[in-house]
mmCIF file of the N, C-alpha and C atoms, coordinates in Angstrom:
data_MODEL
# 
_entry.id   MODEL 
# 
loop_
_atom_site.group_PDB 
_atom_site.id 
_atom_site.type_symbol 
_atom_site.label_atom_id 
_atom_site.label_alt_id 
_atom_site.label_comp_id 
_atom_site.label_asym_id 
_atom_site.label_entity_id 
_atom_site.label_seq_id 
_atom_site.pdbx_PDB_ins_code 
_atom_site.Cartn_x 
_atom_site.Cartn_y 
_atom_site.Cartn_z 
_atom_site.occupancy 
_atom_site.B_iso_or_equiv 
_atom_site.pdbx_formal_charge 
_atom_site.auth_seq_id 
_atom_site.auth_comp_id 
_atom_site.auth_asym_id 
_atom_site.auth_atom_id 
_atom_site.pdbx_PDB_model_num 
ATOM 1   N N  . MET A 1 1  ? 0.800   -1.207 0.047   1.00 0.00 ? 1  MET A N  1 
ATOM 2   C CA . MET A 1 1  ? -0.054  0.052  0.132   1.00 0.00 ? 1  MET A CA 1 
ATOM 3   C C  . MET A 1 1  ? 0.925   1.123  0.094   1.00 0.00 ? 1  MET A C  1 
ATOM 4   N N  . ASN A 1 2  ? 2.111   1.296  0.959   1.00 0.00 ? 2  ASN A N  1 
ATOM 5   C CA . ASN A 1 2  ? 2.719   2.293  0.889   1.00 0.00 ? 2  ASN A CA 1 
ATOM 6   C C  . ASN A 1 2  ? 3.579   2.581  -0.459  1.00 0.00 ? 2  ASN A C  1 
ATOM 7   N N  . LYS A 1 3  ? 3.817   1.517  -1.203  1.00 0.00 ? 3  LYS A N  1 
ATOM 8   C CA . LYS A 1 3  ? 4.518   1.688  -2.428  1.00 0.00 ? 3  LYS A CA 1 
ATOM 9   C C  . LYS A 1 3  ? 3.360   2.233  -3.397  1.00 0.00 ? 3  LYS A C  1 
ATOM 10  N N  . LEU A 1 4  ? 2.076   1.934  -3.615  1.00 0.00 ? 4  LEU A N  1 
ATOM 11  C CA . LEU A 1 4  ? 1.404   2.413  -4.180  1.00 0.00 ? 4  LEU A CA 1 
ATOM 12  C C  . LEU A 1 4  ? 0.868   4.234  -4.040  1.00 0.00 ? 4  LEU A C  1 
ATOM 13  N N  . VAL A 1 5  ? 0.996   4.457  -2.962  1.00 0.00 ? 5  VAL A N  1 
ATOM 14  C CA . VAL A 1 5  ? 0.932   5.883  -2.623  1.00 0.00 ? 5  VAL A CA 1 
ATOM 15  C C  . VAL A 1 5  ? 2.179   6.769  -2.949  1.00 0.00 ? 5  VAL A C  1 
ATOM 16  N N  . LYS A 1 6  ? 3.374   6.067  -2.866  1.00 0.00 ? 6  LYS A N  1 
ATOM 17  C CA . LYS A 1 6  ? 4.735   6.859  -3.478  1.00 0.00 ? 6  LYS A CA 1 
ATOM 18  C C  . LYS A 1 6  ? 4.362   6.871  -5.023  1.00 0.00 ? 6  LYS A C  1 
ATOM 19  N N  . MET A 1 7  ? 4.143   5.762  -5.575  1.00 0.00 ? 7  MET A N  1 
ATOM 20  C CA . MET A 1 7  ? 3.915   5.822  -6.997  1.00 0.00 ? 7  MET A CA 1 
ATOM 21  C C  . MET A 1 7  ? 2.924   6.800  -7.576  1.00 0.00 ? 7  MET A C  1 
ATOM 22  N N  . MET A 1 8  ? 1.587   6.745  -6.854  1.00 0.00 ? 8  MET A N  1 
ATOM 23  C CA . MET A 1 8  ? 0.745   7.951  -7.256  1.00 0.00 ? 8  MET A CA 1 
ATOM 24  C C  . MET A 1 8  ? 1.228   9.120  -6.991  1.00 0.00 ? 8  MET A C  1 
ATOM 25  N N  . ALA A 1 9  ? 2.025   9.554  -5.902  1.00 0.00 ? 9  ALA A N  1 
ATOM 26  C CA . ALA A 1 9  ? 2.540   10.929 -5.726  1.00 0.00 ? 9  ALA A CA 1 
ATOM 27  C C  . ALA A 1 9  ? 3.606   11.171 -6.728  1.00 0.00 ? 9  ALA A C  1 
ATOM 28  N N  . LEU A 1 10 ? 4.380   10.444 -7.190  1.00 0.00 ? 10 LEU A N  1 
ATOM 29  C CA . LEU A 1 10 ? 5.330   10.565 -8.312  1.00 0.00 ? 10 LEU A CA 1 
ATOM 30  C C  . LEU A 1 10 ? 4.448   10.944 -9.548  1.00 0.00 ? 10 LEU A C  1 
ATOM 31  N N  . LEU A 1 11 ? 3.406   10.052 -9.761  1.00 0.00 ? 11 LEU A N  1 
ATOM 32  C CA . LEU A 1 11 ? 2.982   10.113 -11.271 1.00 0.00 ? 11 LEU A CA 1 
ATOM 33  C C  . LEU A 1 11 ? 2.276   11.661 -11.100 1.00 0.00 ? 11 LEU A C  1 
ATOM 34  N N  . LEU A 1 12 ? 1.636   12.117 -9.988  1.00 0.00 ? 12 LEU A N  1 
ATOM 35  C CA . LEU A 1 12 ? 0.954   13.414 -9.719  1.00 0.00 ? 12 LEU A CA 1 
ATOM 36  C C  . LEU A 1 12 ? 2.051   14.514 -9.751  1.00 0.00 ? 12 LEU A C  1 
ATOM 37  N N  . LEU A 1 13 ? 3.250   14.489 -9.301  1.00 0.00 ? 13 LEU A N  1 
ATOM 38  C CA . LEU A 1 13 ? 4.311   15.271 -9.569  1.00 0.00 ? 13 LEU A CA 1 
ATOM 39  C C  . LEU A 1 13 ? 4.662   15.573 -10.943 1.00 0.00 ? 13 LEU A C  1 
ATOM 40  N N  . LEU A 1 14 ? 4.763   14.399 -11.598 1.00 0.00 ? 14 LEU A N  1 
ATOM 41  C CA . LEU A 1 14 ? 5.206   14.615 -13.000 1.00 0.00 ? 14 LEU A CA 1 
ATOM 42  C C  . LEU A 1 14 ? 4.074   15.061 -13.908 1.00 0.00 ? 14 LEU A C  1 
ATOM 43  N N  . ALA A 1 15 ? 2.925   14.899 -13.530 1.00 0.00 ? 15 ALA A N  1 
ATOM 44  C CA . ALA A 1 15 ? 1.889   15.506 -14.316 1.00 0.00 ? 15 ALA A CA 1 
ATOM 45  C C  . ALA A 1 15 ? 1.834   17.045 -14.223 1.00 0.00 ? 15 ALA A C  1 
ATOM 46  N N  . MET A 1 16 ? 2.132   17.572 -13.120 1.00 0.00 ? 16 MET A N  1 
ATOM 47  C CA . MET A 1 16 ? 2.013   18.675 -12.623 1.00 0.00 ? 16 MET A CA 1 
ATOM 48  C C  . MET A 1 16 ? 3.320   19.411 -13.228 1.00 0.00 ? 16 MET A C  1 
ATOM 49  N N  . ASN A 1 17 ? 4.539   18.678 -13.274 1.00 0.00 ? 17 ASN A N  1 
ATOM 50  C CA . ASN A 1 17 ? 5.611   19.405 -14.026 1.00 0.00 ? 17 ASN A CA 1 
ATOM 51  C C  . ASN A 1 17 ? 5.510   19.631 -15.458 1.00 0.00 ? 17 ASN A C  1 
ATOM 52  N N  . THR A 1 18 ? 4.667   18.444 -16.146 1.00 0.00 ? 18 THR A N  1 
ATOM 53  C CA . THR A 1 18 ? 4.113   18.790 -17.537 1.00 0.00 ? 18 THR A CA 1 
ATOM 54  C C  . THR A 1 18 ? 3.459   19.708 -17.802 1.00 0.00 ? 18 THR A C  1 
ATOM 55  N N  . ALA A 1 19 ? 2.457   19.889 -16.923 1.00 0.00 ? 19 ALA A N  1 
ATOM 56  C CA . ALA A 1 19 ? 1.479   21.092 -16.981 1.00 0.00 ? 19 ALA A CA 1 
ATOM 57  C C  . ALA A 1 19 ? 2.187   22.429 -17.053 1.00 0.00 ? 19 ALA A C  1 
ATOM 58  N N  . VAL A 1 20 ? 3.149   22.697 -16.217 1.00 0.00 ? 20 VAL A N  1 
ATOM 59  C CA . VAL A 1 20 ? 3.741   23.801 -15.975 1.00 0.00 ? 20 VAL A CA 1 
ATOM 60  C C  . VAL A 1 20 ? 4.499   24.091 -17.172 1.00 0.00 ? 20 VAL A C  1 
ATOM 61  N N  . GLN A 1 21 ? 5.269   23.248 -17.528 1.00 0.00 ? 21 GLN A N  1 
ATOM 62  C CA . GLN A 1 21 ? 6.203   23.513 -18.864 1.00 0.00 ? 21 GLN A CA 1 
ATOM 63  C C  . GLN A 1 21 ? 5.525   23.891 -20.009 1.00 0.00 ? 21 GLN A C  1 
ATOM 64  N N  . ALA A 1 22 ? 4.332   23.290 -20.239 1.00 0.00 ? 22 ALA A N  1 
ATOM 65  C CA . ALA A 1 22 ? 3.132   23.535 -21.036 1.00 0.00 ? 22 ALA A CA 1 
ATOM 66  C C  . ALA A 1 22 ? 2.708   24.855 -21.306 1.00 0.00 ? 22 ALA A C  1 
ATOM 67  N N  . GLN A 1 23 ? 2.477   25.444 -20.003 1.00 0.00 ? 23 GLN A N  1 
ATOM 68  C CA . GLN A 1 23 ? 2.047   26.909 -19.715 1.00 0.00 ? 23 GLN A CA 1 
ATOM 69  C C  . GLN A 1 23 ? 3.092   27.523 -19.964 1.00 0.00 ? 23 GLN A C  1 
ATOM 70  N N  . GLU A 1 24 ? 4.315   27.331 -19.704 1.00 0.00 ? 24 GLU A N  1 
ATOM 71  C CA . GLU A 1 24 ? 5.494   28.368 -20.172 1.00 0.00 ? 24 GLU A CA 1 
ATOM 72  C C  . GLU A 1 24 ? 5.617   28.457 -21.796 1.00 0.00 ? 24 GLU A C  1 
ATOM 73  N N  . ALA A 1 25 ? 5.521   27.186 -22.338 1.00 0.00 ? 25 ALA A N  1 
ATOM 74  C CA . ALA A 1 25 ? 5.672   27.186 -23.724 1.00 0.00 ? 25 ALA A CA 1 
ATOM 75  C C  . ALA A 1 25 ? 4.722   28.279 -24.364 1.00 0.00 ? 25 ALA A C  1 
ATOM 76  N N  . VAL A 1 26 ? 3.282   27.969 -23.771 1.00 0.00 ? 26 VAL A N  1 
ATOM 77  C CA . VAL A 1 26 ? 2.090   28.831 -24.613 1.00 0.00 ? 26 VAL A CA 1 
ATOM 78  C C  . VAL A 1 26 ? 2.604   30.137 -24.103 1.00 0.00 ? 26 VAL A C  1 
ATOM 79  N N  . ALA A 1 27 ? 2.972   30.768 -23.094 1.00 0.00 ? 27 ALA A N  1 
ATOM 80  C CA . ALA A 1 27 ? 3.258   32.098 -22.803 1.00 0.00 ? 27 ALA A CA 1 
ATOM 81  C C  . ALA A 1 27 ? 4.146   32.693 -23.491 1.00 0.00 ? 27 ALA A C  1 
ATOM 82  N N  . THR A 1 28 ? 5.219   32.137 -23.991 1.00 0.00 ? 28 THR A N  1 
ATOM 83  C CA . THR A 1 28 ? 6.543   32.301 -24.645 1.00 0.00 ? 28 THR A CA 1 
ATOM 84  C C  . THR A 1 28 ? 6.095   32.618 -26.219 1.00 0.00 ? 28 THR A C  1 
ATOM 85  N N  . THR A 1 29 ? 5.317   31.803 -26.525 1.00 0.00 ? 29 THR A N  1 
ATOM 86  C CA . THR A 1 29 ? 4.756   32.008 -27.996 1.00 0.00 ? 29 THR A CA 1 
ATOM 87  C C  . THR A 1 29 ? 3.891   32.702 -28.291 1.00 0.00 ? 29 THR A C  1 
ATOM 88  N N  . ASP A 1 30 ? 2.830   33.195 -27.522 1.00 0.00 ? 30 ASP A N  1 
ATOM 89  C CA . ASP A 1 30 ? 1.768   34.093 -27.874 1.00 0.00 ? 30 ASP A CA 1 
ATOM 90  C C  . ASP A 1 30 ? 0.985   33.989 -28.979 1.00 0.00 ? 30 ASP A C  1 
ATOM 91  N N  . ASN A 1 31 ? 0.632   32.787 -29.413 1.00 0.00 ? 31 ASN A N  1 
ATOM 92  C CA . ASN A 1 31 ? -0.284  32.705 -30.658 1.00 0.00 ? 31 ASN A CA 1 
ATOM 93  C C  . ASN A 1 31 ? -1.338  33.319 -30.566 1.00 0.00 ? 31 ASN A C  1 
ATOM 94  N N  . ALA A 1 32 ? -2.032  33.513 -29.459 1.00 0.00 ? 32 ALA A N  1 
ATOM 95  C CA . ALA A 1 32 ? -3.209  34.262 -29.460 1.00 0.00 ? 32 ALA A CA 1 
ATOM 96  C C  . ALA A 1 32 ? -3.216  35.747 -29.704 1.00 0.00 ? 32 ALA A C  1 
ATOM 97  N N  . GLY A 1 33 ? -2.073  36.326 -29.241 1.00 0.00 ? 33 GLY A N  1 
ATOM 98  C CA . GLY A 1 33 ? -2.059  37.720 -29.739 1.00 0.00 ? 33 GLY A CA 1 
ATOM 99  C C  . GLY A 1 33 ? -1.774  37.737 -31.458 1.00 0.00 ? 33 GLY A C  1 
ATOM 100 N N  . LEU A 1 34 ? -1.075  36.989 -32.039 1.00 0.00 ? 34 LEU A N  1 
ATOM 101 C CA . LEU A 1 34 ? -0.716  37.083 -33.302 1.00 0.00 ? 34 LEU A CA 1 
ATOM 102 C C  . LEU A 1 34 ? -2.075  36.687 -34.065 1.00 0.00 ? 34 LEU A C  1 
ATOM 103 N N  . MET A 1 35 ? -2.809  35.880 -33.577 1.00 0.00 ? 35 MET A N  1 
ATOM 104 C CA . MET A 1 35 ? -4.045  35.432 -34.298 1.00 0.00 ? 35 MET A CA 1 
ATOM 105 C C  . MET A 1 35 ? -5.134  36.575 -34.174 1.00 0.00 ? 35 MET A C  1 
ATOM 106 N N  . ARG A 1 36 ? -5.418  37.197 -32.977 1.00 0.00 ? 36 ARG A N  1 
ATOM 107 C CA . ARG A 1 36 ? -6.050  38.507 -32.431 1.00 0.00 ? 36 ARG A CA 1 
ATOM 108 C C  . ARG A 1 36 ? -5.783  39.548 -33.548 1.00 0.00 ? 36 ARG A C  1 
ATOM 109 N N  . SER A 1 37 ? -4.508  39.637 -33.732 1.00 0.00 ? 37 SER A N  1 
ATOM 110 C CA . SER A 1 37 ? -4.011  40.786 -34.586 1.00 0.00 ? 37 SER A CA 1 
ATOM 111 C C  . SER A 1 37 ? -4.351  40.695 -36.007 1.00 0.00 ? 37 SER A C  1 
ATOM 112 N N  . ASN A 1 38 ? -4.274  39.369 -36.586 1.00 0.00 ? 38 ASN A N  1 
ATOM 113 C CA . ASN A 1 38 ? -4.754  39.028 -37.808 1.00 0.00 ? 38 ASN A CA 1 
ATOM 114 C C  . ASN A 1 38 ? -6.023  39.039 -38.053 1.00 0.00 ? 38 ASN A C  1 
ATOM 115 N N  . GLY A 1 39 ? -6.919  38.795 -36.825 1.00 0.00 ? 39 GLY A N  1 
ATOM 116 C CA . GLY A 1 39 ? -8.289  38.634 -37.085 1.00 0.00 ? 39 GLY A CA 1 
ATOM 117 C C  . GLY A 1 39 ? -8.708  37.224 -37.262 1.00 0.00 ? 39 GLY A C  1 
ATOM 118 N N  . ARG A 1 40 ? -7.979  36.369 -37.196 1.00 0.00 ? 40 ARG A N  1 
ATOM 119 C CA . ARG A 1 40 ? -8.276  34.972 -37.387 1.00 0.00 ? 40 ARG A CA 1 
ATOM 120 C C  . ARG A 1 40 ? -8.899  34.427 -35.967 1.00 0.00 ? 40 ARG A C  1 
ATOM 121 N N  . ILE A 1 41 ? -8.481  34.976 -34.915 1.00 0.00 ? 41 ILE A N  1 
ATOM 122 C CA . ILE A 1 41 ? -9.192  34.452 -33.838 1.00 0.00 ? 41 ILE A CA 1 
ATOM 123 C C  . ILE A 1 41 ? -10.516 34.397 -33.597 1.00 0.00 ? 41 ILE A C  1 
ATOM 124 N N  . TYR A 1 42 ? -11.454 35.423 -34.425 1.00 0.00 ? 42 TYR A N  1 
ATOM 125 C CA . TYR A 1 42 ? -12.850 35.135 -34.688 1.00 0.00 ? 42 TYR A CA 1 
ATOM 126 C C  . TYR A 1 42 ? -13.266 34.145 -35.241 1.00 0.00 ? 42 TYR A C  1 
ATOM 127 N N  . VAL A 1 43 ? -12.566 33.589 -36.059 1.00 0.00 ? 43 VAL A N  1 
ATOM 128 C CA . VAL A 1 43 ? -12.794 32.416 -37.123 1.00 0.00 ? 43 VAL A CA 1 
ATOM 129 C C  . VAL A 1 43 ? -12.782 31.350 -36.305 1.00 0.00 ? 43 VAL A C  1 
ATOM 130 N N  . VAL A 1 44 ? -11.758 31.265 -35.575 1.00 0.00 ? 44 VAL A N  1 
ATOM 131 C CA . VAL A 1 44 ? -11.663 29.716 -34.631 1.00 0.00 ? 44 VAL A CA 1 
ATOM 132 C C  . VAL A 1 44 ? -12.646 29.964 -33.413 1.00 0.00 ? 44 VAL A C  1 
ATOM 133 N N  . VAL A 1 45 ? -12.917 31.067 -32.742 1.00 0.00 ? 45 VAL A N  1 
ATOM 134 C CA . VAL A 1 45 ? -14.140 31.249 -32.202 1.00 0.00 ? 45 VAL A CA 1 
ATOM 135 C C  . VAL A 1 45 ? -15.292 30.623 -32.694 1.00 0.00 ? 45 VAL A C  1 
ATOM 136 N N  . ALA A 1 46 ? -15.707 31.311 -33.810 1.00 0.00 ? 46 ALA A N  1 
ATOM 137 C CA . ALA A 1 46 ? -16.963 31.031 -34.698 1.00 0.00 ? 46 ALA A CA 1 
ATOM 138 C C  . ALA A 1 46 ? -17.002 29.215 -34.950 1.00 0.00 ? 46 ALA A C  1 
ATOM 139 N N  . VAL A 1 47 ? -15.889 28.919 -35.256 1.00 0.00 ? 47 VAL A N  1 
ATOM 140 C CA . VAL A 1 47 ? -15.894 27.378 -35.488 1.00 0.00 ? 47 VAL A CA 1 
ATOM 141 C C  . VAL A 1 47 ? -16.224 26.503 -34.160 1.00 0.00 ? 47 VAL A C  1 
ATOM 142 N N  . VAL A 1 48 ? -15.300 26.948 -32.921 1.00 0.00 ? 48 VAL A N  1 
ATOM 143 C CA . VAL A 1 48 ? -15.677 26.288 -31.707 1.00 0.00 ? 48 VAL A CA 1 
ATOM 144 C C  . VAL A 1 48 ? -17.134 26.498 -31.236 1.00 0.00 ? 48 VAL A C  1 
ATOM 145 N N  . VAL A 1 49 ? -17.812 27.706 -31.419 1.00 0.00 ? 49 VAL A N  1 
ATOM 146 C CA . VAL A 1 49 ? -19.355 27.753 -30.962 1.00 0.00 ? 49 VAL A CA 1 
ATOM 147 C C  . VAL A 1 49 ? -20.102 26.779 -31.794 1.00 0.00 ? 49 VAL A C  1 
ATOM 148 N N  . THR A 1 50 ? -19.694 27.073 -33.664 1.00 0.00 ? 50 THR A N  1 
ATOM 149 C CA . THR A 1 50 ? -20.622 25.813 -34.055 1.00 0.00 ? 50 THR A CA 1 
ATOM 150 C C  . THR A 1 50 ? -20.730 24.851 -33.908 1.00 0.00 ? 50 THR A C  1 
ATOM 151 N N  . ILE A 1 51 ? -19.459 24.146 -33.469 1.00 0.00 ? 51 ILE A N  1 
ATOM 152 C CA . ILE A 1 51 ? -19.333 22.636 -33.053 1.00 0.00 ? 51 ILE A CA 1 
ATOM 153 C C  . ILE A 1 51 ? -20.044 22.352 -31.827 1.00 0.00 ? 51 ILE A C  1 
ATOM 154 N N  . LEU A 1 52 ? -19.792 23.317 -31.063 1.00 0.00 ? 52 LEU A N  1 
ATOM 155 C CA . LEU A 1 52 ? -20.587 23.209 -29.676 1.00 0.00 ? 52 LEU A CA 1 
ATOM 156 C C  . LEU A 1 52 ? -21.978 23.307 -29.758 1.00 0.00 ? 52 LEU A C  1 
ATOM 157 N N  . LEU A 1 53 ? -22.463 24.085 -30.570 1.00 0.00 ? 53 LEU A N  1 
ATOM 158 C CA . LEU A 1 53 ? -23.942 24.176 -30.817 1.00 0.00 ? 53 LEU A CA 1 
ATOM 159 C C  . LEU A 1 53 ? -24.448 23.004 -31.335 1.00 0.00 ? 53 LEU A C  1 
ATOM 160 N N  . GLY A 1 54 ? -23.809 22.440 -32.287 1.00 0.00 ? 54 GLY A N  1 
ATOM 161 C CA . GLY A 1 54 ? -24.250 21.294 -33.108 1.00 0.00 ? 54 GLY A CA 1 
ATOM 162 C C  . GLY A 1 54 ? -24.253 20.262 -32.190 1.00 0.00 ? 54 GLY A C  1 
ATOM 163 N N  . LEU A 1 55 ? -23.286 19.932 -31.393 1.00 0.00 ? 55 LEU A N  1 
ATOM 164 C CA . LEU A 1 55 ? -23.468 18.989 -30.230 1.00 0.00 ? 55 LEU A CA 1 
ATOM 165 C C  . LEU A 1 55 ? -24.302 18.976 -29.502 1.00 0.00 ? 55 LEU A C  1 
ATOM 166 N N  . PHE A 1 56 ? -24.730 20.098 -28.767 1.00 0.00 ? 56 PHE A N  1 
ATOM 167 C CA . PHE A 1 56 ? -25.777 20.516 -27.972 1.00 0.00 ? 56 PHE A CA 1 
ATOM 168 C C  . PHE A 1 56 ? -27.268 19.823 -28.535 1.00 0.00 ? 56 PHE A C  1 
ATOM 169 N N  . ALA A 1 57 ? -27.278 20.354 -29.840 1.00 0.00 ? 57 ALA A N  1 
ATOM 170 C CA . ALA A 1 57 ? -28.543 20.178 -30.611 1.00 0.00 ? 57 ALA A CA 1 
ATOM 171 C C  . ALA A 1 57 ? -28.848 18.676 -30.764 1.00 0.00 ? 57 ALA A C  1 
ATOM 172 N N  . TYR A 1 58 ? -27.566 17.903 -31.135 1.00 0.00 ? 58 TYR A N  1 
ATOM 173 C CA . TYR A 1 58 ? -27.484 16.567 -31.377 1.00 0.00 ? 58 TYR A CA 1 
ATOM 174 C C  . TYR A 1 58 ? -28.013 15.682 -29.835 1.00 0.00 ? 58 TYR A C  1 
ATOM 175 N N  . VAL A 1 59 ? -27.532 16.308 -28.848 1.00 0.00 ? 59 VAL A N  1 
ATOM 176 C CA . VAL A 1 59 ? -27.649 15.619 -27.431 1.00 0.00 ? 59 VAL A CA 1 
ATOM 177 C C  . VAL A 1 59 ? -29.182 15.812 -27.173 1.00 0.00 ? 59 VAL A C  1 
ATOM 178 N N  . PHE A 1 60 ? -29.565 17.145 -27.319 1.00 0.00 ? 60 PHE A N  1 
ATOM 179 C CA . PHE A 1 60 ? -31.091 17.399 -27.233 1.00 0.00 ? 60 PHE A CA 1 
ATOM 180 C C  . PHE A 1 60 ? -31.997 16.521 -27.845 1.00 0.00 ? 60 PHE A C  1 
ATOM 181 N N  . SER A 1 61 ? -31.852 16.564 -29.270 1.00 0.00 ? 61 SER A N  1 
ATOM 182 C CA . SER A 1 61 ? -32.546 15.517 -30.135 1.00 0.00 ? 61 SER A CA 1 
ATOM 183 C C  . SER A 1 61 ? -32.367 14.120 -29.617 1.00 0.00 ? 61 SER A C  1 
ATOM 184 N N  . LEU A 1 62 ? -31.281 13.540 -29.368 1.00 0.00 ? 62 LEU A N  1 
ATOM 185 C CA . LEU A 1 62 ? -31.066 12.287 -28.779 1.00 0.00 ? 62 LEU A CA 1 
ATOM 186 C C  . LEU A 1 62 ? -31.953 12.160 -27.584 1.00 0.00 ? 62 LEU A C  1 
ATOM 187 N N  . ASP A 1 63 ? -32.007 13.042 -26.670 1.00 0.00 ? 63 ASP A N  1 
ATOM 188 C CA . ASP A 1 63 ? -32.875 12.846 -25.491 1.00 0.00 ? 63 ASP A CA 1 
ATOM 189 C C  . ASP A 1 63 ? -34.356 13.072 -25.720 1.00 0.00 ? 63 ASP A C  1 
ATOM 190 N N  . ARG A 1 64 ? -34.661 13.524 -26.627 1.00 0.00 ? 64 ARG A N  1 
ATOM 191 C CA . ARG A 1 64 ? -36.139 13.752 -26.959 1.00 0.00 ? 64 ARG A CA 1 
ATOM 192 C C  . ARG A 1 64 ? -36.588 12.186 -27.388 1.00 0.00 ? 64 ARG A C  1 
ATOM 193 N N  . LYS A 1 65 ? -35.780 11.723 -28.611 1.00 0.00 ? 65 LYS A N  1 
ATOM 194 C CA . LYS A 1 65 ? -35.780 10.356 -28.999 1.00 0.00 ? 65 LYS A CA 1 
ATOM 195 C C  . LYS A 1 65 ? -35.974 9.268  -27.960 1.00 0.00 ? 65 LYS A C  1 
ATOM 196 N N  . ILE A 1 66 ? -34.932 9.356  -27.139 1.00 0.00 ? 66 ILE A N  1 
ATOM 197 C CA . ILE A 1 66 ? -34.918 8.342  -25.894 1.00 0.00 ? 66 ILE A CA 1 
ATOM 198 C C  . ILE A 1 66 ? -36.158 8.581  -25.224 1.00 0.00 ? 66 ILE A C  1 
ATOM 199 N N  . THR A 1 67 ? -36.462 9.332  -24.658 1.00 0.00 ? 67 THR A N  1 
ATOM 200 C CA . THR A 1 67 ? -37.697 9.678  -23.948 1.00 0.00 ? 67 THR A CA 1 
ATOM 201 C C  . THR A 1 67 ? -39.022 9.419  -24.500 1.00 0.00 ? 67 THR A C  1 
ATOM 202 N N  . ARG A 1 68 ? -39.347 9.360  -26.173 1.00 0.00 ? 68 ARG A N  1 
ATOM 203 C CA . ARG A 1 68 ? -40.253 9.030  -26.686 1.00 0.00 ? 68 ARG A CA 1 
ATOM 204 C C  . ARG A 1 68 ? -40.229 7.491  -26.588 1.00 0.00 ? 68 ARG A C  1 
ATOM 205 N N  . LEU A 1 69 ? -39.000 6.956  -26.673 1.00 0.00 ? 69 LEU A N  1 
ATOM 206 C CA . LEU A 1 69 ? -39.037 5.416  -26.816 1.00 0.00 ? 69 LEU A CA 1 
ATOM 207 C C  . LEU A 1 69 ? -39.380 4.964  -25.249 1.00 0.00 ? 69 LEU A C  1 
ATOM 208 N N  . GLU A 1 70 ? -38.918 5.387  -24.468 1.00 0.00 ? 70 GLU A N  1 
ATOM 209 C CA . GLU A 1 70 ? -39.309 5.063  -23.020 1.00 0.00 ? 70 GLU A CA 1 
ATOM 210 C C  . GLU A 1 70 ? -40.701 5.035  -22.814 1.00 0.00 ? 70 GLU A C  1 
ATOM 211 N N  . LYS A 1 71 ? -41.408 6.062  -23.191 1.00 0.00 ? 71 LYS A N  1 
ATOM 212 C CA . LYS A 1 71 ? -42.833 6.393  -23.231 1.00 0.00 ? 71 LYS A CA 1 
ATOM 213 C C  . LYS A 1 71 ? -43.513 5.140  -23.869 1.00 0.00 ? 71 LYS A C  1 
ATOM 214 N N  . ASN A 1 72 ? -43.197 4.693  -25.240 1.00 0.00 ? 72 ASN A N  1 
ATOM 215 C CA . ASN A 1 72 ? -43.748 3.948  -25.772 1.00 0.00 ? 72 ASN A CA 1 
ATOM 216 C C  . ASN A 1 72 ? -43.439 2.301  -25.262 1.00 0.00 ? 72 ASN A C  1 
ATOM 217 N N  . SER A 1 73 ? -42.844 1.978  -24.510 1.00 0.00 ? 73 SER A N  1 
ATOM 218 C CA . SER A 1 73 ? -42.334 0.759  -24.163 1.00 0.00 ? 73 SER A CA 1 
ATOM 219 C C  . SER A 1 73 ? -42.890 0.537  -22.642 1.00 0.00 ? 73 SER A C  1 
# 
């Protein structure tokens, strides 16, 4: 049990280290600023919003179909 706890702590520390390094890399490149200056960030936001709206509509329609099937059976 003690060995398992040590292993989990090591994995947690490694994951935190990876996350910190990834944040530093993003902070140095500043791709968002470049995309904002070119006006392309709005295209990215529009695509993400469109995909999310499509997913929500699909889940909503699927829920209605399942509810209808449950009532019929």
